[in-house]
N, C-alpha and C positions, 0 to 999 in steps of 0.2 A: 429561576434565572439561568438563561443558556448563555454560555460562554466557549471560546474556542483558544487554544495556544497552540504555536507551531516552533519546532525547532529544525533548523535546514542545517545540513553540511555537503560539501563537494570536495573533491581532490582531483588533479589534473597531472598527468604527466610532466616531469621535470624537462628543461631542454636538453636536447641530445637523446631523451628517452624515445621509445616508441608510443606515439599518440595514442593516449588512453585518457578517460576520465569516469568519474563516479560521481554519483549525485543522491542524495536521499532526505527524506523530511519525516519527522515523526509529528503526529498531531493529535492533540488530547482536547476533547469536547465534553463539555456538560451540556447534554440533550435531553429532550423528552420521549419516553417510549411510546410511539404512536400505534405499534401494531406488534404482533409477538405469534409467531409462527412455530409452535412446539414440535411439529412432526419434523420439519425441516430445519431446527433450531437455528432460525432467524428473527432477530429483532430490526423494526424499522425504528429509526432515531431521527427527530428532527432537531437539528443542530440551530446555531446562530446563522450559516451561511447557508446550509442545504439540507436536505432529507437523505440518509442513506440506509441501506439494509446492511446489516453485519451479521456473519454467521458465528456464531457462539462455537469455541473449542471446547468448553467443558460441559457435557450434556447436563450435569448438575445444577449449572447456572441458571439454564432456561427456567427452571421450577422457581426460582427466585424474583422472575422478572414479570411486571404484570402493565399493561396499557395504564400511562398516567404517572408511571415512574419516573424520576430524573434520576439519570445515571451519567459515571464517567467513563468515557469510552476514549483508548487509546488505539490507534493504528499507523501504521509505517509503510512508507512507498519508497522504492529505490530503482536506479537504475545505471548501468554501467556499460560503458564502451569502449572497445579497443579496436586497432586497426592491425591487422596481420597481414603479410605479404601473401599474394596470390599466388596458387601452386603453379610451377613451371608448367607450361603448356607442352603437351605431347606433340612432337613431329608428325606432320601430316604422313600419312602411308601413300607412296606413290606405287604405281605398276610398271 
C-alpha cells in the first residue's frame, strides 16, 4: 500500500519589516522501489502520486534495497525570498 503525508510551514515579515518570506514542506511517502542504480546510489520510487529518483546519502543503505521492496522516504523542499535595497547608482562620468 503506497501512501503520502505532507507537513507545510511558512513565515512572512511582520508589518513594518523589510519584505521577506520563507516556506517549506516535508513529504513522507511509502513507495515501491522500481529501480536501483548501485553505482550512482540512486533508487527510483513509485509513490501514490508520482515516481521520483532519490540519491541515497549513506552508501551502506543502497546494499539493503532491491526492486520490489516497499520503503518509507522523507524529503524536504524549502524556499526563502527577501527584498534588499538596490545598490546606489554611480554618477555618470562626464568629460
